[in-house]
Structure formats: structure tokens, C-alpha cells
Steps between C-alpha positions, in 0.01 A plus 500: 500500500191394694229412245239668718670836444489457122126422474337733243263780593635657818752725325295555183517879540879508550684580182730464306589132541835587656329684782266205550798269523653721766181496703487122481867482601456746786209296641711187498801671652302683771320178591822305527712751685276776625500850367792641704731207422429513129724706272425647163765258367295205642188624320683555173649154525160339551383687191805399294585868451791729595464718813517810276194378304289509813540875533358563156156386631517564878695774675536306827440164659228667707318609184491133394357399838237771474399380152457146634316611809267743319397241236442234769291723719293622206422135415415421862261795505334396173452142627313620813309776328372250242378271777351788701301623198393158378156344522387287792458515874776635729576138582555422130704815442726447806570138400572616141730776626700274730530221241632736233729695735653183646532335161695800370731491801565133448536500121723804512662425833849624396369830366254538789773460757687791349180704457376449856818479708747749354300818548743638754765545233294743293567869498266720699313612193465152350406354837212750525371403157502130587342554839217688330434193283511278809236720669272460198559121509409500867190700419386251234522207743344706780205598284409132447516429870299811585232388249485163673461660839224728372317208341531282811711242319815571706547537874803732521538734805820659364489549120834686461680244708338208326584651161865527606501141620344370173747689280795394713393139480476514121827688449696259717442223245775656289750439783446122533338371177705230323413378152616151606265497797189284517249783435447693175437881507129425433481263794676745733259770383197287581643400838559865594157608373340244732717611788418866446124440476517323835696798640215731407232262627376383160588133543700440180197506272615712208449401138 
């Protein structure tokens, strides 16, 4: 199993251990095959469990996807809210937000690909819950950019469009990041922070 998926912390609230193992296994299977091509037998096999054991903890494959997506989106929201509410100028806070958001999508690239790109497989009810979290995430990033416009630090004619562009840029890291590449997650985060500050007319000068 991908060691990135097994890093501690992300699934800390998932219990018991068997349920956590299934979440880890589902992330790996969905990332390898895509949600629709993955069977419950695939997930159970990754977890070293029988298919019947899966249903003790999750009623459906979709419920597993929702658990993964919900946890991932909650973490994304917390990362950006922490940056938005932190000390410093809008330039500092935007750089901090982008660095942290990009770093998470690089460090957790396998999980993030599932979280960000398998939304269409969720049920209508679960999709609505996740979209609500995404709107709040958008709002946290937008609030930093709005503060920068108000203070004169940023030159952004279209705040909603720029917010969408910044978030899309950060999220896409999960699609291409390779642990064997020449840049670390921290280096990619710094590169993207500089790029975003230039996008908003701040010249890459964040802390």
C-alpha cells in the first residue's frame, strides 16, 4: 500500500481500526482504478479482509467514498480557515494559505486525488454535503483576496474568478505530484505561493 495513504493523523477520527484500514484500502483502490472500476472485493483485498467484513463498517462502496471525501474536505477547509484567520498582512496570509494547501495536496497526493476528483460518484445527498464544504473553502480563500484588495495590496479585478483560479492551481498538484520528482512538497508550496502572489499583483513578497 502507498506509504502516503498510511501516514498518521488524517483518519484519526475513524474508528475502530478495521474501519480505518478499510478507508486506507479504499483510497488506494480508488486512486489506482477509479471509483467505478473498483469493487468492494478490491477494497477488502487491499485491507487484507474478507468482502463480508467490509459491510460490518460500511453499507456501500459509496459510503466509503463519502467518508474519505468528507474528511478530506474538512481538512482542506481547516487549512484555509487557519491561514485566513492568522496574523499578518493579506500578502502573508495568502502566501501561507497557498503553501499549506499545496503542501497538503502534494504530501497526500493519493488521498487528495480521490477527495478532489471522484465527487461525481457521490449520492445526491452526500454530494450536497461536500459541495457545502467546498463553498466554505472557497469563501476562506476569497476572504484573504478580498482583504488584500481592500488594503491595496492586491490588484484583482475579478475576485471570484481569481479565487477559483488559485484553488484550481493548488488542487491540481495532487494530479501530477511525484515523490520521486525533483521538488519536495515544501518547495512546490513555495513556488506556488510566489506564483499566486504575482497573479494578484503582490510580486511574490510573502513571508
